[in-house]
N, C-alpha and C positions, 0 to 999 in steps of 0.2 A: 690123824695126827696125834703124836702123843705130847701131853702136855708136861711140861718140865719146870720143877720149881726150883729156885735159886735162894739160898738162905744168905743174906748179907748181915754181917755182924760187924760191930765195932770193937778194934781192940788197940790198945796204946802200943804207939812205937817205941823205939828206943829213945827218942827226943821228948817223948811226952805228948804228943799230937796224936790223935785218933787215926787209925789206918783201916781202910775199908777193904775187907776180903770176902770173897765170895766163897771161900772154903771154910767152913768152920773148925775144920782139923788142921788148917795151914800153920805151920811152926812160927815162932815168934820172928824167926830170922828170914820169913818170906820178902821179897823185893816189895818196896813201896812204890807201885806203879805211878801214882799220881806226883810222887815226889821225884821220881826218875823222869818224867815227863817234863816237869817244872824245871829241872835242872837243865835237862837237853835244851829247853826251849831259851833259857837264859843264855847258854852257850851259842845258840843259833843267832840270837838276837845280837850279841856281841860281835860275833863273825860277820852279821850282815852290815852291822855299823862300820866296821873295818873296810869291808869290801865298798861300802858307799862312799865312805871317806876316800878310798883309793880312786874310784871312778870320779870323784869330784875334782881331786887334784889333777888327773889326767885330763878331764875336760876342761879344765882352767889353763894346763900347761901347754897341751898339744896346739891351739891356734897361735900360739906365740912362738913356736918353733918354726925352722925353715921346713920344706917338703920332706926330704929324705929322714931328717930326724926325727918328724912327728910319725912316720910310719915305724921307725926304729923304736920309740916309746911305746907305741900301741903294740907292737908285736913281741919285742924283746924284753919289756920291763912289765907292762900290765898283765899280760897272759900268764907268765910264770908266777907271778905273785898271787893271782887269783886261784891258780891250780894249788900253789901252797897252802891257801887259805882253806880251801875244800878238802884237802887231805888232812890238814891239822883238825878242821871241825869233824871229818869222820872219825879220827884217831881220839879225840875227846870223848865223842858221843859213846863209842864203843868203851873206853875206859870207864864212863859213868855206868854203864850197864853191868860191870864186873861187880 
């Protein structure tokens, strides 16, 4: 087994906060992985909050509706909105990576 050493250095990013880089030769415009992950986590938590709010509204509204209307709300209203949320989350996460 070959031992491998990795040098971790601290560099100042454009915002003034230190950025960890495993490569000492990395250019200053190299991606900030921690910042990217934090931004994606914030986006994911916002999307999750919207999805949970939608599910709470559906859970409250469905029992008050007559039988066929409840199924229509569950299949024709809630599912497309959840799919749109998923597609929007994917688009925003990919945009953050650029």
